[in-house]
C-alpha positions in Angstrom: -33.1 -10.1 0.5 -34.3 -11.1 -2.9 -37.3 -13.7 -3.3 -36.2 -17.3 -3.1 -35.1 -18.1 -6.6 -35.3 -22.0 -6.2 -39.2 -21.9 -6.2 -41.7 -20.4 -8.6 -43.0 -17.3 -7.0 -46.4 -17.4 -8.5 -46.9 -20.9 -7.5 -45.5 -20.4 -4.1 -48.2 -17.6 -3.7 -50.9 -20.3 -4.4 -49.1 -22.7 -1.9 -47.8 -24.8 -4.7 -44.2 -25.9 -4.7 -42.6 -25.8 -8.1 -38.9 -25.4 -9.0 -38.2 -22.1 -10.8 -36.5 -22.4 -14.3 -36.0 -18.8 -15.0 -35.8 -15.5 -13.0 -37.4 -12.2 -13.7 -35.4 -9.3 -12.0 -38.3 -6.8 -12.6 -40.8 -9.1 -10.8 -38.1 -10.1 -8.3 -39.2 -13.8 -8.4 -38.5 -17.1 -10.1 -40.9 -18.8 -12.6 -41.6 -22.4 -13.5 -42.0 -23.5 -17.0 -45.8 -23.0 -17.1 -45.7 -19.5 -15.3 -42.8 -18.5 -17.6 -45.1 -18.8 -20.7 -47.9 -16.9 -19.0 -45.5 -14.3 -17.9 -44.2 -13.8 -21.5 -47.8 -13.4 -22.7 -49.2 -10.9 -20.2 -49.0 -7.4 -21.5 -47.6 -6.1 -18.2 -44.7 -8.4 -18.1 -44.2 -9.6 -21.9 -41.2 -7.1 -22.2 -39.6 -8.2 -18.8 -36.1 -9.8 -19.4 -35.8 -13.2 -17.8 -32.7 -15.2 -17.5 -32.1 -18.9 -16.6 -31.9 -19.7 -12.9 -28.6 -21.3 -13.5 -27.2 -18.0 -14.8 -28.8 -16.1 -11.9 -27.0 -18.4 -9.4 -23.6 -17.1 -10.8 -24.2 -13.7 -9.4 -22.4 -12.8 -6.1 -24.4 -13.3 -2.8 -24.5 -9.6 -2.1 -25.9 -9.0 -5.5 -28.5 -11.9 -5.0 -29.5 -10.0 -1.7 -30.4 -6.8 -3.6 -34.0 -6.3 -4.0 -36.1 -4.1 -6.4 -38.5 -3.0 -3.5 -37.9 -0.9 -0.3 -37.6 -3.2 2.5 -39.3 -0.7 4.9 -42.2 0.2 2.8 -42.5 -2.7 0.3 -42.8 -0.3 -2.6 -40.7 -0.2 -5.8 -37.9 2.1 -5.9 -38.6 5.2 -7.9 -35.7 7.7 -7.0 -32.1 7.9 -5.9 -30.8 10.2 -3.4 -27.2 11.5 -4.1 -26.9 13.1 -0.8 -27.6 9.9 1.1 -26.3 7.5 -1.6 -29.3 5.3 -1.6 -32.3 4.2 -3.6 -35.8 5.5 -2.4 -39.4 4.5 -2.8 -42.2 7.1 -2.9 -42.8 6.8 0.8 -39.0 7.1 1.6 -39.1 10.5 -0.2 -41.9 11.7 1.7 -40.8 10.6 5.2 -36.9 11.0 5.1 -35.8 12.7 1.9 -38.2 15.5 1.5 -35.6 18.1 2.2 -33.1 16.5 -0.1 -32.4 18.3 -3.5 -30.4 15.7 -5.3 -33.3 13.3 -6.1 -33.0 11.6 -9.5 -35.4 9.4 -11.2 -33.7 5.8 -10.7 -34.6 4.7 -14.2 -32.5 7.6 -15.6 -29.5 6.6 -13.4 -29.6 2.9 -14.2 -30.2 3.4 -18.0 -27.1 1.8 -19.9 -25.3 1.3 -16.6 -23.4 -1.7 -17.8 -22.1 0.3 -20.8 -21.4 3.2 -18.7 -17.9 4.9 -18.5 -17.9 4.0 -14.7 -18.6 0.3 -15.5 -16.0 0.2 -18.2 -13.4 2.0 -16.1 -13.9 -0.4 -13.2 -13.4 -3.4 -15.6 -10.2 -1.7 -16.7 -9.1 -1.0 -13.2 -9.5 -4.6 -12.3 -7.5 -5.6 -15.1 -4.7 -3.1 -14.4 -4.9 -4.1 -10.6 -4.4 -7.7 -11.5 -1.4 -6.9 -13.7 0.0 -4.8 -10.8 -0.4 -7.8 -8.5 1.3 -10.0 -11.2 4.2 -7.5 -11.4 4.7 -7.5 -7.7 4.4 -11.3 -7.6 6.9 -11.7 -10.4 9.4 -9.3 -8.8 9.4 -11.2 -5.5 9.8 -14.6 -7.2 12.8 -13.2 -9.2 14.2 -11.8 -6.1 13.8 -15.0 -4.2 15.5 -16.8 -7.2 18.2 -14.2 -7.2 19.2 -14.5 -3.6 19.2 -18.3 -4.0 21.7 -17.9 -6.9 23.6 -15.3 -5.0 23.8 -17.7 -2.1 25.3 -20.4 -4.3 27.8 -17.9 -5.6 28.8 -16.7 -2.2 29.2 -20.3 -0.8 31.6 -21.0 -3.6 33.6 -17.8 -2.9 33.7 -18.8 0.7 35.0 -22.2 -0.2 37.7 -20.7 -2.5 38.8 -18.3 0.2 38.9 -21.1 2.7 41.5 -23.0 0.5 43.9 -20.1 1.0 44.1 -20.2 4.8 45.1 -22.7 7.4 42.8 -25.6 8.8 42.1 -23.8 12.1 39.7 -21.6 10.1 37.3 -24.5 9.6 35.1 -23.4 12.6 34.9 -19.9 11.3 33.8 -21.1 7.8 31.1 -23.3 9.3 29.7 -20.3 11.2 29.8 -18.2 8.2 27.9 -20.7 6.0 25.4 -21.1 8.8 25.0 -17.3 8.8 24.6 -17.4 5.1 22.0 -20.1 5.2 20.1 -18.3 8.1 20.3 -15.0 6.1 18.9 -16.7 3.0 16.2 -18.4 4.9 15.1 -15.4 6.9 15.0 -13.1 3.9 13.3 -15.9 1.8 10.8 -16.1 4.5 9.9 -12.5 4.4 9.5 -12.7 0.6 7.3 -15.8 0.9 5.0 -14.1 3.5 4.6 -11.1 1.3 4.0 -13.5 -1.7 1.3 -15.2 0.3 -0.5 -12.0 1.0 -0.2 -11.0 -2.7 -1.5 -14.4 -4.0 -4.5 -13.9 -1.6 -5.2 -10.5 -3.2 -4.9 -11.9 -6.4 -7.5 -14.4 -5.9 -9.8 -11.7 -4.4 -9.3 -9.5 -7.5 -9.9 -12.3 -9.7 -13.1 -13.0 -7.8 -14.1 -9.3 -8.3 -13.6 -9.8 -12.0 -15.7 -12.8 -12.4 -18.5 -11.1 -10.1 -18.2 -8.2 -12.3 -18.7 -10.1 -15.4 -21.5 -12.1 -14.0 -23.2 -8.7 -12.8 -22.8 -7.4 -16.3 -24.3 -10.4 -18.0 -27.0 -11.3 -15.5 -27.9 -8.7 -13.0 -30.6 -6.2 -13.4 -29.7 -2.7 -14.0 -30.5 -1.7 -10.4 -28.6 -4.6 -9.0 -25.6 -3.8 -11.2 -25.8 -0.2 -10.3 -25.9 -0.8 -6.4 -23.2 -3.7 -6.7 -21.0 -1.4 -8.7 -20.5 0.9 -5.7 -19.3 -2.0 -3.5 -16.9 -3.2 -6.1 -15.6 0.3 -6.7 -14.7 0.5 -2.9 -13.1 -3.0 -3.1 -11.2 -2.0 -6.1 -10.0 1.2 -4.5 -9.1 -0.7 -1.3 -7.0 -3.2 -3.3 -5.3 -0.5 -5.4 -4.4 1.4 -2.1 -3.1 -1.9 -0.7 -0.9 -2.5 -3.8 0.4 1.0 -3.5 1.2 0.4 0.2 3.1 -2.9 -0.6 5.1 -1.4 -3.4 6.1 1.5 -1.1 6.8 -0.7 1.8 10.1 -2.0 3.3 9.3 -5.6 2.1 9.4 -4.6 -1.5 12.9 -3.5 -1.5 14.9 -5.8 -3.6 17.3 -7.9 -1.3 20.7 -9.0 -2.5 23.3 -11.0 -0.7 27.0 -10.3 -1.0 30.0 -11.6 0.6 32.8 -9.3 2.1 36.2 -10.9 2.5 38.1 -9.6 5.4 41.2 -7.7 4.7 43.1 -9.8 7.3 42.0 -13.0 5.4 43.7 -11.8 2.4 46.9 -11.0 4.3 46.8 -14.4 6.1 47.7 -12.8 9.5 45.7 -11.6 12.5 42.6 -13.4 11.3 39.4 -12.8 13.3 36.8 -12.9 10.8 36.2 -15.2 7.7 33.9 -12.6 6.3 30.2 -11.6 6.6 27.0 -12.0 4.7 25.5 -8.5 3.7 21.8 -8.0 2.8 21.6 -5.1 0.5 18.4 -3.3 -0.3 17.5 -1.6 -3.6 14.6 0.5 -4.3 11.7 -1.3 -5.6 11.6 -1.2 -9.4 8.0 -2.3 -9.9 6.0 0.3 -11.7 2.3 0.2 -10.8 0.1 1.3 -13.7 -3.4 2.8 -13.5 -3.9 4.2 -10.1 -6.9 6.0 -11.1 -9.4 4.6 -8.8 -11.2 7.9 -8.4 -12.1 8.1 -12.0 -14.6 5.3 -11.7 -16.5 6.6 -8.9 -20.2 7.6 -9.6 -20.0 10.6 -7.2 -16.7 12.4 -6.8 -16.4 14.6 -3.6 -15.4 18.1 -4.1 -11.9 19.0 -2.8 -10.6 22.4 -1.9 -7.0 23.2 -2.7 -5.3 25.8 -0.7 -3.4 28.6 -2.5 0.3 28.8 -1.2 -0.3 32.7 -1.1 -2.8 31.9 1.8 -0.5 29.9 3.9 0.6 31.9 6.9 3.8 31.0 8.7 4.0 31.4 12.4 7.2 32.0 14.5 7.5 29.0 16.7 10.7 29.9 18.8 13.3 32.6 18.9 16.7 31.8 20.3 19.5 34.5 21.0 23.0 33.1 21.0 26.3 34.7 21.8 29.5 33.6 20.2 29.7 35.3 16.9 29.3 33.7 13.4 27.3 30.5 13.3 28.5 28.2 10.4 26.3 25.2 10.7 23.7 23.7 12.8 21.7 20.4 13.4 18.4 19.6 14.8 18.4 16.1 16.6 15.4 13.7 16.7 14.8 14.5 20.3 14.3 18.2 19.5 17.8 19.3 20.7 19.7 21.8 18.7 23.5 22.1 18.1 25.4 25.0 16.5 29.0 25.5 15.1 30.5 28.9 16.3 33.3 29.9 14.0 34.9 32.8 16.1 35.0 31.2 19.4 35.8 27.7 18.0 33.1 25.7 19.9 30.1 23.5 19.5 27.1 24.5 21.6 24.0 22.2 22.3 20.7 23.5 23.5 17.6 21.5 24.8 14.5 21.5 22.8 13.1 24.5 24.8 16.2 26.8 24.0 18.1 26.4 27.2 21.8 25.6 27.4 22.7 21.8 27.5 26.5 21.6 26.9 29.4 22.8 24.9 32.6 21.5 23.5 35.7 23.6 22.9 37.7 22.9 19.7 41.2 23.8 18.6 40.1 24.9 15.2 37.0 26.7 14.0 34.1 24.4 13.1 32.5 24.8 9.7 29.5 22.5 9.4 27.9 19.6 11.1 25.7 16.3 10.5 23.9 14.0 12.9 24.4 10.2 12.6 21.3 8.4 14.2 23.1 5.0 14.1 25.4 5.7 17.0 24.0 8.9 18.3 26.8 11.2 17.3 27.6 14.3 15.4 30.3 14.7 12.8 31.9 18.2 12.4 34.1 19.6 9.6 36.8 21.5 11.0 39.0 24.2 9.4 39.1 25.4 5.8 42.7 24.1 5.0 43.2 21.2 7.3 40.3 19.0 5.9 39.7 17.3 9.3 36.5 15.9 10.7 35.7 15.3 14.4 33.2 12.9 15.7 31.3 13.8 18.8 29.8 11.2 20.9 26.6 12.6 22.4 26.3 10.0 25.1 29.7 10.9 26.5 29.5 14.5 25.2 33.2 14.3 24.0 35.3 14.0 20.9 35.4 10.3 20.0 37.4 10.2 16.8 39.3 12.5 14.3 39.5 11.8 10.6 41.4 13.7 7.8 39.1 13.9 4.7 37.6 16.4 2.5 33.9 15.7 2.7 31.2 13.7 4.6 27.5 13.1 4.1 24.9 11.0 5.7 22.5 8.4 4.1 19.8 6.6 5.8 21.3 7.7 9.2 24.7 6.3 8.5 27.8 7.9 7.3 
């Protein structure tokens, strides 16, 4: 750890207690008023840069802990080992890094470090990162406001609809309003939880900005260089976190809507007042920057694999009898299903290729799609009749038949 900056190092060496007023990073000690004058006059230290102790205190604690000398050998750092990513004194090189080839004079590395591209890029990344946090924060605040407004609008729609039906629907109306309030509170709680995490990250990023500014203004070049690496890692972690948040389920914009039951409109056979639906839209927040690797001092080499070098391997071969196969589906559990045109049936196989079950149809099947929500398979049947069968995989039987032209799945629902 750096010397005690609260006392004058020269006086302390002579067992004299005096408060330091300036700090010399090269000497790695504080100086009182008297020693400061002597320090600036001595030839060996007259070119040393000193800063007020009050400014030195502004540096982050991890920067204050950085010393100019090797803690093991008590000698000045002279070189930097790129292989081990650490500074070395003369004896470190002899004892530990004698076989390392990437040794560079530390003065060459730290020269103009505060005006280097890495430092400037890190400053830029912090600004961009803070902007991204603001975008995420504003988006969640807007969503919170929108669902509150939508809640009010839906409540009004519910009341208007309620005026058209008999008094016995009062209980249903109350239940629906409770569902609406619960939904708003539940979704709002999720957004507030995310906002809390985002605000915490905002504070941490702001602290990094302040620390970086103080390092730039007050830290020695060595301190700045070594602290820079930690901040780079922190920035990279924050950037990855923001990317993770933006792509997460919690960033999907939630909207509330009210669906009026058809039976309510007809005033007969009323069983439901309606329902509150939470709709999710893809996140519209655009994260800028995302170039955390550009500010790294050392970029690891990556090897890209040419597509021509990729070799495919036959995993399984299944021989089926039944003629032309029109369509197939691979289920999440590994089972496979096939549509046989000529024999008019659907065949299911286990994941190892063995026969599981089959269903005979009256018309030739054409194609199929799996619906995870109710563990069923929908099958288009016939080229002219435009019929779709729904097969329940739990009961292994045809559940429903629809007349329609086309079917598709989205998010595991038809």
